[in-house]
Each structure stands twice: as structure tokens, then as C-alpha cells.
N, C-alpha and C positions, 0 to 999 in steps of 0.2 A: 589680722584684725577683722572683727565683725563690722562691716561697713554700716550695718543698720544700727550699730551702737557705738559709733565713733566718739560720741560725747558723753558716754556713760560716766556718771559720778561727778561730772564737772559742773561748776556753778557759773551760769552765764547771765550777765545783766544785759537786757535788751531794752533800749529806750524807745519811746514811741510805740509801745506794745499794743496800743489800741487801734493803730492804723493798719493799712493794707499790707505793706511790706513787713512791718513789725509783727503783726499777727501771724502772717505766714511763717516768719522766722521763729516765733515762739513755738508754733506747732511743729516745725521741722526739728528744732533743737530738742524739744521734749520727746519727739519720736525717736531721736537718736540717743536718748537716755540722759539728757542734761537736766540739772536742777535750774529752772528758769526763774529769773527775777525780773519782772516787768515793771515799767513805770510809764505813766502818760499823764498829760495835763487834763485829758478828757476821761473822767471816771467811768462813764457809761461804756465807752469803747474798751477801756482797760478791763472792766469787769466781764465783758462779753468774751474777751480773749481768755481770761482765767477759766471761764465756764467751758469754753471749747477745748482747752488743753486738758481740763479735768475729765471731760467726757471721752477724750481720746486716750485716757489712761496715763497722762503725763503728770509731772510735778512742777507746780508753779505757784509763786506768790507774786503780789503786785503792790506797789506803792503808788497811790493816786488820791487826789490829783497831785501831780509832781511838776513843778515849774523848775526846770533844770537850768534856767538862767540865774537861779539863786543858789549860791555855793553851799548854803546850809542844807538845802533840799538834796543836792548831790551827795553830801555826806550822809544824810539819812538813808538814802537808797543803798549806799555801800554798807552802812551799819546794819541794815535789815538783812542784807545778803549774808553778812558774816555771822550775825546772830542766829539765823536759821540754818545755814549750811556750812559755816566754819571758814569761809574764804571766798575768793572770786578767781575764776580761771579765764574767763572771756568777757570782754566788753564789746558790745555791738552798739556803736553810736549811730542810731537811726533817726531818732526823734528830731524834728526841725519844723520851722514854719517860715515861709518866704512871702514877701510882699513885692508887687510888681509895678513898675512905672518906667516909661521912657525917660531918658535923662532930662529932657526939657520940662518934664512934669514931676520929677523926683523931688519930693519933700524930704527935708532932713530926717524927719521921723521915719519915713519909709525905709531909707537907707540904714539908719542905725538899728531899727527893729529887726531888719533882715540879718544884718551882721550879728546881732546879739543872739537871735533865735536859730541861726544856722551855723555859726562859727564859734561864738563865745561859749555856748553851752557844750560844745565838743571838748574844748579846753577844760572847762570847769569839771565836767564829769570824768574826764580822763585823769586830771590831777587828783581828784578825790579817790579814785580807785587804784591809782598807781602803786601805793605801798602793798596792796594785796596782790597785784599782778607781779610785783617783784618777788614776793614770797612763792608764788606758784609758777613762775616763768611762763606767764600767761600770754594771751593773744588779744589784739585789738583789731576790730574791723570797723572802719568808718564808711559812711555813705557820702560819696561825692556826687557827681552828676555828669551827664553828657554836657550840660551847660558849663562845666569847668573847662571843657575842651573846645567847644564850638558855640557860636551864636546860633540861635534859633529864630528864623525870620519873623515869625508872628508873636514871639514872646518878649515882652519888655523886661528882660531879666538881668539888668545891669548889677543890681545888688546881689541877686541870687548867684550870678556867675562869679562875682568877686568872693562871696562867702564860700562857695564850693571849691573855687580855686585855692582858697586858704586851707580848706580841709585837705586837699591833695598835698599841699606843701607841708602841713602839719603832720600828715601821716608819714611822709618820708623822714622828717626830723624825729618823730617818735620811734621809728624803726632804728635810726642811728643811736638815739639815746638808750633805747631799750635793749640793744644788742648785748650790753654788759650784764644784763639780768636774764637773758634768755627770752625776752619779750619780743614777739613778732608783731608788726603793725602793717596792715594792708587796708586798701579801700576798694569799694565797688563803685562804678559809675553807671547807674541805670539810665537807659534811654526813656522812651515813652512806655510806661508801665500802666496797665489798666487799674485805676483806682477811682474812688468817688470824685476826685478832683480832675481826672483826665478823661473820664468816660464820655464827656461831651464831644470830644474830638471825633468820635465815631459817627456823630450826626452832622458834622460840619465838613463839607467837601474840601474847602480850602485848607483847613487844618489837616485833614487826611492826606492831602497832596503833599503838604510840607513835612508833616511829622512822619507819616507812615511810608510815604514815597521815598524817603531818604534811606530807609532800612532795607538791607538785603533780604531779610525775613520780613515780608510785607504785611506785618500785623503788629498790634500792641503786644508787649510782653506781659506776663502774668507775675503777680507778687511771688508766687511759689518758685518762679524761675530765678528771681533774685535770691530768695532764701536758700536755694540749693548751693549757690556760689558762696554765700556767706558761711554756710555750714562747712564747706570745704576749707575755706580760709581759717576758720576757727579750729579745725581738727588737725591731728598729726599728719594727715595726708598732705598738708601744706607746710610741712616742717622745714622746707628749704625755700619758702616763699616769704619774703618780707620787703617792705618798702615799695610794694607793687600796687598797681591799680588795674582792676579787671573790668573791662567794658561789658556791660550786660545791656546791649543796645540794639541787638538784631543786625549788627554789622555797619551801623551808621558811620563810625569812625574809620572804617576800612576802605571807603571809596569816596 
């Protein structure tokens, strides 16, 4: 196998394509030969990713703005992929939005919005694409989180932890249900990855102590380091890997 072209000819839906991990994964998948189908609720970010992929010589279309908490929009994303490329081989459920509060300050709306925008949309998008994955014996990669495994001292992440814990459990169930169709389902659990939302940590000594001090690799991860693991799980290199979660957290969970 040409490792540089592991995904050649495969059609891959990547949600949240306008964000840091989503964009890095679009670029990685395109570099490995995939037909990339992006979608994001933020049209500016989505369009910038399309531009970057095209400049790098890749193939990508994008549906935006796309609110994946709406099942009709999920169906539209799948339909666009099928119309353009004939089917779907990989779904990367990356797009999500979390809202944070300590339990004593947690409004009902904060809880329900987080569950809806981090867990419900994974179900809706996966259900929409499932018939195509059955045809292709495809692969699903979901984004869980370090927060699904451990509390983070400074982060009021009750709803976020619950949602991402749900993603972990859903992934295992999808692997079980998908086995009859040759569908593999796995997840990645990123730790502290440098994005526009987390970069403030570098300027805050207390956050650095808590977040970066827990990692064996004493630095933030980069979006490209998550994308490389996602590309592995999406490819035939991971043909005997299903129902698994891979920590991309610099070793936080290991000590």
C-alpha cells in the first residue's frame, strides 16, 4: 500500500470542517487522496478550508452553513456527497459545540444545548449516512474527549463530560451494530489541543500547571497530530481496529 495515498478514491464526510481539527483532517485526508465533503455551521471557516484544500491540490466540496442538529440538514450533506462522488466511505464526526458551567450554576438550557450540539448531532449524522456506509463497508471515527475519561480541575465541564461519555458509548454500540455490514467504528479522545479556543491557556500559569503539567509530553497537542490518528482509523491500516478509543492527549491518561 502507498501510505501517502491510503484514502485514494474514498469519499469522506468531515463535520466541523471549518475548525482547527476539522481543517487539519480535511487537509490530511485530501493529501491521502480522499474526496472530502466538509460541512460547518460557520461559512467563513468552511470556505477557508475549501480554499486551502484546493491550493494543496486536493478534492473537496462543502455544505455550509450546516446545522447538524437538524436531521434534514444531515440528509442534505449525505445527498451532496452521493450526488458528487457516488457514495460515502468514511464519516468523521468532529463538529460540536460545548457550553460550560459548574453544577450549581448550570441552567437547563446550558445542559440541553451541550447534549444537543455534542451528542445528538453525532447520532443524527450517523443515522443519515448509515445506509451509504452499509453499501461501502465504511468507517466511522468520532471525536470524544479527555473529559469523557477524567475531570479537569479548572473546567466546569459537567455537560461536556456527559456528552462526550455518550459519544464513547455510542461508538462501541455502533461498532457492534456495524460488524454485520463490515462497518468499523472508533473514536479519538483529544487532550489539550492548540486551537483558537484553547490558546489562552499558554498565557495563564494556573491553566498551564493543570492542563500541560498533567501531560507526559509537556506541551499542547497540534490539530495535525489528531488528524494523523483519524486518518489511520479511517484507513485499511486499522482494518482490525473497531470499538476502540485512542487517546491523543500527550499521556495524561497514562499516569
